[in-house]
DSSP file (Angstrom, degrees, kcal/mol; ACC not computed):
  #  RESIDUE AA STRUCTURE BP1 BP2  ACC     N-H-->O    O-->H-N    N-H-->O    O-->H-N    TCO  KAPPA ALPHA  PHI   PSI    X-CA   Y-CA   Z-CA
    1    1 A M              0   0    0      0, 0.0     2,-0.1     0, 0.0    98,-0.0   0.000 360.0 360.0 360.0 144.5  -17.8   43.6   73.4
    2    2 A T     >  -     0   0    0      1,-0.1     4,-2.3     4,-0.0     5,-0.2  -0.373 360.0-104.1 -75.6 166.7  -14.8   45.4   72.2
    3    3 A N  H  > S+     0   0    0      1,-0.2     4,-2.3     2,-0.2     5,-0.2   0.909 124.0  50.8 -59.0 -41.9  -12.7   47.4   74.6
    4    4 A K  H  > S+     0   0    0      1,-0.2     4,-2.7     2,-0.2    -1,-0.2   0.893 109.2  50.6 -63.9 -39.3  -14.2   50.6   73.3
    5    5 A E  H  > S+     0   0    0      2,-0.2     4,-2.5     1,-0.2     5,-0.2   0.894 108.7  52.2 -65.1 -39.4  -17.7   49.2   73.8
    6    6 A V  H  X S+     0   0    0     -4,-2.3     4,-2.7     2,-0.2    -2,-0.2   0.943 112.1  46.1 -59.8 -47.8  -16.9   48.2   77.3
    7    7 A I  H  X S+     0   0    0     -4,-2.3     4,-2.7     2,-0.2     5,-0.2   0.929 112.7  48.9 -63.9 -46.0  -15.7   51.7   78.1
    8    8 A R  H  X S+     0   0    0     -4,-2.7     4,-2.3     1,-0.2    -1,-0.2   0.922 114.2  46.1 -60.2 -44.0  -18.7   53.4   76.5
    9    9 A A  H  X S+     0   0    0     -4,-2.5     4,-2.7     2,-0.2     5,-0.4   0.913 112.5  51.0 -65.4 -42.2  -21.1   51.2   78.3
   10   10 A F  H  X>S+     0   0    0     -4,-2.7     4,-2.6    -5,-0.2     5,-0.9   0.936 111.3  47.2 -60.8 -47.6  -19.3   51.7   81.6
   11   11 A Y  I  <>S+     0   0    0     -4,-2.7     5,-2.1     3,-0.2     6,-0.3   0.916 114.5  47.2 -62.1 -43.1  -19.3   55.5   81.3
   12   12 A K  I  <>S+     0   0    0     -4,-2.3     5,-2.0    -5,-0.2     4,-0.3   0.974 122.6  32.0 -62.1 -54.4  -23.0   55.5   80.4
   13   13 A E  I  <5S+     0   0    0     -4,-2.7     6,-2.6     3,-0.2    -2,-0.2   0.946 130.0  30.9 -72.1 -49.6  -24.2   53.2   83.1
   14   14 A F  I  <5S+     0   0    0     -4,-2.6     4,-0.5    -5,-0.4    -3,-0.2   0.986 130.3  26.3 -77.4 -60.9  -21.8   54.0   85.9
   15   15 A F  I   <S+     0   0    0     -5,-0.9    -3,-0.2    -4,-0.3    -4,-0.1   0.869 132.9  29.1 -76.7 -37.4  -20.8   57.6   85.5
   16   16 A N  I   <S+     0   0    0     -5,-2.1    -3,-0.2    -4,-0.3    -4,-0.2   0.836 128.7  35.4 -98.5 -35.2  -23.8   59.1   83.7
   17   17 A D  S   <S-     0   0    0     -5,-2.0    -3,-0.2    -6,-0.3    -4,-0.2   0.546  99.9-133.4 -91.1  -7.7  -26.8   56.9   84.9
   18   18 A H        +     0   0    0     -4,-0.5     2,-1.1    -6,-0.2    -4,-0.2   0.829  47.9 156.5  59.7  37.2  -25.2   56.6   88.4
   19   19 A I    >   -     0   0    0     -6,-2.6     3,-1.8     1,-0.2     4,-0.3  -0.779  21.6-172.6 -92.9  94.0  -25.7   52.9   88.5
   20   20 A I  G >  S+     0   0    0     -2,-1.1     3,-1.7     1,-0.3     4,-0.2   0.849  79.7  62.3 -57.7 -38.3  -23.0   51.9   91.0
   21   21 A E  G >  S+     0   0    0      1,-0.3     3,-1.5     2,-0.2     4,-0.5   0.651  82.4  81.2 -66.2 -14.7  -23.6   48.2   90.5
   22   22 A A  G X> S+     0   0    0     -3,-1.8     4,-1.4     1,-0.3     3,-1.2   0.796  78.0  70.8 -61.0 -26.7  -22.6   48.6   86.8
   23   23 A A  H <> S+     0   0    0     -3,-1.7     4,-2.6    -4,-0.3    -1,-0.3   0.831  86.8  64.8 -58.5 -30.9  -19.0   48.4   88.1
   24   24 A D  H <4 S+     0   0    0     -3,-1.5    -1,-0.3    -4,-0.2    -2,-0.2   0.830 106.5  42.9 -62.0 -30.9  -19.6   44.7   88.8
   25   25 A K  H <4 S+     0   0    0     -3,-1.2    -1,-0.2    -4,-0.5    -2,-0.2   0.823 127.2  26.9 -80.7 -33.4  -20.0   44.1   85.0
   26   26 A Y  H  < S+     0   0    0     -4,-1.4    75,-3.4    74,-0.1     2,-0.4   0.553 108.4  66.2-113.4 -11.0  -17.2   46.2   83.8
   27   27 A V  E  < S-a  101   0A   0     -4,-2.6    75,-0.2    73,-0.2    -1,-0.1  -0.949  75.4-121.9-123.3 132.7  -14.5   46.5   86.5
   28   28 A R  E >   -     0   0A   0     73,-2.7     3,-1.4    -2,-0.4    14,-0.3  -0.368  22.8-123.6 -66.6 149.6  -12.3   43.7   87.8
   29   29 A E  E 3  S+     0   0A   0      1,-0.3    13,-1.6    12,-0.1    14,-0.4   0.854 113.4  50.4 -61.4 -35.5  -12.5   43.0   91.5
   30   30 A D  E 3  S+     0   0A   0     11,-0.2    -1,-0.3    12,-0.1    11,-0.1  -0.014  83.2 166.9 -94.6  29.7   -8.8   43.5   91.8
   31   31 A Y  E <   -     0   0A   0     -3,-1.4    10,-2.5     9,-0.1     2,-0.6  -0.148  31.1-136.9 -46.8 128.6   -8.9   46.9   89.9
   32   32 A I  E     -a  103   0A   0     70,-2.6    72,-2.0     8,-0.2     2,-0.5  -0.844  18.9-162.3 -97.1 123.7   -5.6   48.8   90.2
   33   33 A Q  E     -a  104   0A   0     -2,-0.6    72,-0.1    70,-0.2     7,-0.1  -0.920  19.6-179.6-113.3 124.3   -6.2   52.5   90.8
   34   34 A H        +     0   0    0     70,-2.1    71,-0.1    -2,-0.5    72,-0.1   0.382  57.8 100.8-102.3   2.4   -3.5   55.1   90.3
   35   35 A N    >   -     0   0    0     69,-0.2     3,-1.8     1,-0.1    -2,-0.1  -0.797  67.7-148.0 -84.1 119.6   -5.6   58.1   91.3
   36   36 A P  T 3  S+     0   0    0      0, 0.0    -1,-0.1     0, 0.0    -3,-0.0   0.639  92.4  65.8 -67.4 -11.2   -4.5   58.9   94.9
   37   37 A G  T 3  S+     0   0    0      1,-0.1     2,-0.4     2,-0.1    -3,-0.0   0.518  99.5  55.2 -86.4  -4.7   -8.1   60.0   95.7
   38   38 A V  S <  S-     0   0    0     -3,-1.8     7,-0.1    -5,-0.0    -3,-0.1  -0.995  82.3-128.2-131.4 132.7   -9.6   56.6   95.3
   39   39 A D        -     0   0    0     -2,-0.4    -4,-0.1     5,-0.2     2,-0.1  -0.131  39.6 -79.3 -72.1 173.5   -8.5   53.4   97.1
   40   40 A Q  S    S+     0   0    0      4,-0.1     4,-0.4    -8,-0.1    -8,-0.2  -0.383  85.2  34.7 -75.0 149.1   -7.6   50.1   95.3
   41   41 A G  S  > S-     0   0    0    -10,-2.5     4,-1.6     2,-0.1   -11,-0.2   0.106  88.5 -81.4  94.8 157.7  -10.2   47.6   94.1
   42   42 A R  H  > S+     0   0    0    -13,-1.6     4,-2.4   -14,-0.3     5,-0.2   0.882 124.2  55.9 -61.7 -42.0  -13.7   47.7   92.5
   43   43 A Q  H  > S+     0   0    0    -14,-0.4     4,-2.5     1,-0.2    -1,-0.2   0.895 106.0  50.8 -61.8 -40.2  -15.4   48.1   95.9
   44   44 A A  H  > S+     0   0    0     -4,-0.4     4,-2.5     2,-0.2    -1,-0.2   0.888 109.1  51.7 -64.8 -39.0  -13.4   51.2   96.7
   45   45 A L  H  X S+     0   0    0     -4,-1.6     4,-2.2     2,-0.2     5,-0.2   0.932 110.7  48.3 -60.9 -46.1  -14.4   52.7   93.3
   46   46 A K  H  X S+     0   0    0     -4,-2.4     4,-2.1     1,-0.2    -2,-0.2   0.920 113.1  47.2 -61.0 -45.0  -18.0   52.0   93.9
   47   47 A E  H  X S+     0   0    0     -4,-2.5     4,-1.8     2,-0.2    -1,-0.2   0.909 111.1  51.0 -65.2 -42.5  -17.9   53.5   97.4
   48   48 A A  H  X S+     0   0    0     -4,-2.5     4,-1.7     1,-0.2    -1,-0.2   0.912 115.7  40.8 -62.7 -43.3  -16.0   56.7   96.2
   49   49 A F  H  X S+     0   0    0     -4,-2.2     4,-2.8     2,-0.2    -1,-0.2   0.769 106.4  61.9 -82.2 -24.0  -18.5   57.4   93.4
   50   50 A A  H  X S+     0   0    0     -4,-2.1     4,-1.3    -5,-0.2    -1,-0.2   0.932 109.9  43.6 -60.3 -43.5  -21.6   56.5   95.4
   51   51 A E  H  X S+     0   0    0     -4,-1.8     4,-2.4     2,-0.2    -2,-0.2   0.910 113.1  51.5 -65.4 -43.0  -20.5   59.4   97.7
   52   52 A K  H  X S+     0   0    0     -4,-1.7     4,-2.2     1,-0.2    -2,-0.2   0.906 108.1  51.2 -62.5 -42.5  -19.7   61.6   94.7
   53   53 A F  H  < S+     0   0    0     -4,-2.8    -1,-0.2     2,-0.2    -2,-0.2   0.804 110.4  49.9 -68.3 -28.4  -23.1   61.0   93.1
   54   54 A I  H  < S+     0   0    0     -4,-1.3    -1,-0.2    -5,-0.2    -2,-0.2   0.920 116.4  40.8 -71.8 -44.9  -24.9   61.9   96.3
   55   55 A S  H  < S+     0   0    0     -4,-2.4    -2,-0.2     1,-0.3    -1,-0.2   0.741 131.0  28.1 -76.2 -21.8  -22.9   65.2   96.7
   56   56 A N    ><  +     0   0    0     -4,-2.2     3,-2.0    -5,-0.2    -1,-0.3  -0.639  66.7 173.2-138.8  77.6  -23.1   65.9   93.0
   57   57 A P  T 3  S+     0   0    0      0, 0.0    -4,-0.1     0, 0.0    -1,-0.1   0.620  79.7  55.8 -67.1 -11.9  -26.3   64.4   91.5
   58   58 A T  T 3  S+     0   0    0      2,-0.0    22,-0.1     0, 0.0    -5,-0.1   0.296  73.8 142.5-100.2  10.0  -25.8   66.1   88.2
   59   59 A F    <   +     0   0    0     -3,-2.0     2,-0.3    -6,-0.2    22,-0.1  -0.265  23.8 166.1 -53.5 129.0  -22.3   64.6   87.6
   60   60 A H        -     0   0    0     20,-0.5    20,-1.9   -43,-0.0     2,-0.4  -0.993  25.1-157.7-152.0 139.9  -21.9   63.8   84.0
   61   61 A L  E     -B   79   0A   0     -2,-0.3     2,-0.6    18,-0.2    18,-0.2  -0.979   6.0-156.7-121.9 130.0  -19.1   62.9   81.6
   62   62 A N  E     -B   78   0A   0     16,-3.2    16,-2.4    -2,-0.4     2,-0.4  -0.926  16.8-137.4-104.5 120.4  -19.1   63.3   77.8
   63   63 A I  E     +B   77   0A   0     -2,-0.6    14,-0.3    14,-0.2     3,-0.1  -0.631  24.3 175.8 -75.0 127.7  -16.7   61.1   75.9
   64   64 A V  E     -     0   0A   0     12,-2.9     2,-0.3    -2,-0.4    13,-0.2   0.810  64.8  -9.3 -96.1 -43.4  -15.0   63.0   73.2
   65   65 A R  E     -B   76   0A   0     11,-1.8    11,-2.9     2,-0.0     2,-0.4  -0.991  49.8-154.5-158.7 145.6  -12.6   60.4   71.9
   66   66 A I  E     -B   75   0A   0     -2,-0.3     2,-0.5     9,-0.2     9,-0.2  -0.996  12.1-166.7-123.4 128.2  -11.3   56.9   72.7
   67   67 A I  E     -B   74   0A   0      7,-2.8     7,-3.0    -2,-0.4     2,-0.4  -0.962  10.7-165.8-115.2 130.0   -7.9   55.9   71.4
   68   68 A E  E     +B   73   0A   0     -2,-0.5     2,-0.3     5,-0.2     5,-0.2  -0.939  18.5 169.7-123.5 136.4   -7.0   52.2   71.7
   69   69 A E  E >   -B   72   0A   0      3,-2.8     3,-2.2    -2,-0.4     2,-0.1  -0.933  68.9 -47.8-141.7 120.8   -3.7   50.3   71.3
   70   70 A D  T 3  S-     0   0    0     -2,-0.3    -1,-0.0     1,-0.3     0, 0.0  -0.366 123.5 -20.1  54.0-122.5   -3.6   46.6   72.3
   71   71 A N  T 3  S+     0   0    0     -2,-0.1    25,-3.1    -3,-0.1     2,-0.4   0.126 120.8  90.6-102.7  21.5   -5.3   46.3   75.7
   72   72 A V  E <   -BC  69  95A   0     -3,-2.2    -3,-2.8    23,-0.2     2,-0.4  -0.960  51.9-173.1-120.8 134.6   -4.9   50.0   76.7
   73   73 A C  E     -BC  68  94A   0     21,-2.5    21,-2.9    -2,-0.4     2,-0.5  -0.984  12.3-154.6-126.6 137.0   -7.4   52.8   75.9
   74   74 A A  E     -BC  67  93A   0     -7,-3.0    -7,-2.8    -2,-0.4     2,-0.6  -0.944  13.7-160.8-106.2 130.3   -7.1   56.5   76.5
   75   75 A V  E     -BC  66  92A   0     17,-3.6    17,-2.5    -2,-0.5     2,-0.6  -0.950   4.6-162.0-117.3 116.8  -10.4   58.3   76.9
   76   76 A Y  E     +BC  65  91A   0    -11,-2.9   -12,-2.9    -2,-0.6   -11,-1.8  -0.871  29.7 156.2 -96.0 125.7  -10.6   62.0   76.4
   77   77 A L  E     -BC  63  90A   0     13,-2.7    13,-2.7    -2,-0.6     2,-0.4  -0.920  36.8-129.6-146.1 168.0  -13.7   63.4   78.0
   78   78 A K  E     -BC  62  89A   0    -16,-2.4   -16,-3.2    -2,-0.3     2,-0.6  -0.984  13.8-140.1-124.5 133.9  -15.4   66.5   79.5
   79   79 A N  E     -BC  61  88A   0      9,-2.8     8,-3.7    -2,-0.4     9,-1.2  -0.839  36.3-171.4 -86.4 119.8  -17.1   66.7   82.8
   80   80 A V  E     - C   0  86A   0    -20,-1.9   -20,-0.5    -2,-0.6     6,-0.2  -0.831  21.0-129.1-120.6 154.1  -20.1   68.9   82.1
   81   81 A D    >   -     0   0    0      4,-2.3     3,-2.5    -2,-0.3   -22,-0.0  -0.376  47.2 -87.2 -87.8 175.1  -22.8   70.7   84.1
   82   82 A P  T 3  S+     0   0    0      0, 0.0    -1,-0.1     0, 0.0    -2,-0.0   0.742 129.7  54.8 -58.3 -23.1  -26.6   70.3   83.3
   83   83 A E  T 3  S-     0   0    0      2,-0.1    -3,-0.0     1,-0.0     0, 0.0   0.490 121.2-107.5 -86.9  -2.8  -26.4   73.2   80.8
   84   84 A G    <   +     0   0    0     -3,-2.5     2,-0.2     1,-0.3     3,-0.0   0.513  69.7 146.5  90.1   6.1  -23.6   71.5   78.9
   85   85 A N        -     0   0    0      1,-0.1    -4,-2.3     2,-0.0     2,-0.4  -0.562  54.1-112.3 -76.3 139.0  -20.8   73.8   80.1
   86   86 A T  E     +C   80   0A   0     -2,-0.2    -6,-0.3    -6,-0.2     3,-0.1  -0.582  32.5 178.6 -76.0 124.3  -17.4   72.1   80.6
   87   87 A I  E     -     0   0A   0     -8,-3.7    24,-2.7    -2,-0.4    25,-0.9   0.849  69.7 -18.7 -88.6 -45.0  -16.3   72.0   84.2
   88   88 A C  E     -CD  79 110A   0     -9,-1.2    -9,-2.8    22,-0.3    -1,-0.4  -0.986  59.6-121.8-157.4 161.0  -13.1   70.2   83.5
   89   89 A R  E     -CD  78 109A   0     20,-2.6    20,-3.0    -2,-0.3     2,-0.4  -0.842  31.2-169.8-105.2 145.0  -11.3   68.1   80.9
   90   90 A V  E     -CD  77 108A   0    -13,-2.7   -13,-2.7    -2,-0.4     2,-0.5  -0.981  20.6-160.5-137.4 144.1  -10.1   64.6   81.7
   91   91 A V  E     -CD  76 107A   0     16,-2.4    16,-1.9    -2,-0.4     2,-0.4  -0.980  17.0-171.4-120.4 117.2   -8.0   61.9   80.1
   92   92 A D  E     -CD  75 106A   0    -17,-2.5   -17,-3.6    -2,-0.5     2,-0.5  -0.892   4.6-161.3-103.0 136.7   -8.6   58.5   81.6
   93   93 A I  E     -CD  74 105A   0     12,-2.9    12,-2.2    -2,-0.4     2,-0.4  -0.982  11.2-173.9-120.0 129.3   -6.3   55.7   80.7
   94   94 A Y  E     -CD  73 104A   0    -21,-2.9   -21,-2.5    -2,-0.5     2,-0.5  -0.947  20.9-152.9-124.7 142.4   -7.3   52.1   81.2
   95   95 A R  E     -CD  72 103A   0      8,-2.0     7,-3.1    -2,-0.4     8,-1.5  -0.968  24.7-153.9-103.8 128.5   -5.7   48.7   80.9
   96   96 A L  E     - D   0 101A   0    -25,-3.1     2,-0.4    -2,-0.5     5,-0.2  -0.799  13.3-175.3-105.7 147.6   -8.3   46.1   80.1
   97   97 A E  E >  S- D   0 100A   0      3,-2.7     3,-1.5    -2,-0.3   -69,-0.0  -0.982  71.3  -9.4-142.8 126.6   -8.0   42.4   80.9
   98   98 A D  T 3  S-     0   0    0     -2,-0.4     3,-0.1     1,-0.3    -1,-0.1   0.854 129.9 -53.3  53.8  38.2  -10.6   39.7   80.0
   99   99 A G  T 3  S+     0   0    0      1,-0.2     2,-0.3   -98,-0.0    -1,-0.3   0.608 119.4  98.6  77.6  12.0  -13.0   42.3   78.8
  100  100 A K  E <  S- D   0  97A   0     -3,-1.5    -3,-2.7   -73,-0.0     2,-0.4  -0.929  83.7 -95.8-130.8 156.3  -13.0   44.3   82.1
  101  101 A L  E     +aD  27  96A   0    -75,-3.4   -73,-2.7    -2,-0.3    -5,-0.2  -0.562  44.4 168.5 -69.4 124.4  -11.2   47.4   83.3
  102  102 A A  E     +     0   0A   0     -7,-3.1   -70,-2.6    -2,-0.4     2,-0.3   0.685  59.2  15.9-111.7 -27.7   -8.1   46.2   85.2
  103  103 A E  E     -aD  32  95A   0     -8,-1.5    -8,-2.0   -72,-0.2     2,-0.4  -0.996  62.2-161.3-153.7 147.5   -6.1   49.4   85.8
  104  104 A H  E     +aD  33  94A   0    -72,-2.0   -70,-2.1    -2,-0.3     2,-0.3  -0.994  12.4 171.6-141.2 137.5   -6.6   53.2   85.7
  105  105 A W  E     - D   0  93A   0    -12,-2.2   -12,-2.9    -2,-0.4     2,-0.3  -0.936  16.6-171.8-129.6 155.4   -4.6   56.4   85.5
  106  106 A D  E     - D   0  92A   0     -2,-0.3     2,-0.4   -14,-0.2   -14,-0.2  -0.997  19.3-160.7-150.3 158.7   -6.0   59.9   85.0
  107  107 A V  E     - D   0  91A   0    -16,-1.9   -16,-2.4    -2,-0.3     2,-0.4  -0.997  17.4-160.8-135.1 130.7   -5.1   63.5   84.3
  108  108 A L  E     - D   0  90A   0     -2,-0.4   -18,-0.2   -18,-0.2    -2,-0.0  -0.909  10.7-169.6-117.8 141.9   -7.5   66.4   85.0
  109  109 A Q  E     - D   0  89A   0    -20,-3.0   -20,-2.6    -2,-0.4    -2,-0.0  -0.900  20.8-142.1-128.2 101.9   -7.6   69.9   83.7
  110  110 A P  E     - D   0  88A   0      0, 0.0   -22,-0.3     0, 0.0   -23,-0.1  -0.307  12.5-168.9 -61.5 144.5  -10.0   72.2   85.6
  111  111 A C              0   0    0    -24,-2.7   -23,-0.2     1,-0.0   -24,-0.1   0.597 360.0 360.0-108.0 -18.3  -11.8   74.7   83.4
  112  112 A R              0   0    0    -25,-0.9   -24,-0.1     0, 0.0   -25,-0.1   0.358 360.0 360.0-124.0 360.0  -13.3   76.9   86.1
């Protein structure tokens, strides 16, 4: 898979289908997280979003664009409600290593 394909598959399965175990396929165990709201490592990512999906069962992200340079991808996306209204805009930046997400940064812009 290309880096963009990895990211698209990860977003579909993990964030939109809420399949927590999908992280095992797409995220390195030693995943470095720069978002202060989520601890380090793949397991911490899984735990944080398992809780989020319970508290927000309609959580959904629409990818607008992926920009890639070398092993780094920037993903511009929108967090949308079930009616398709934008809740916030997000830019996620990933460094990939050996076909898996290795490091993450993000910027959020609330819309409501």
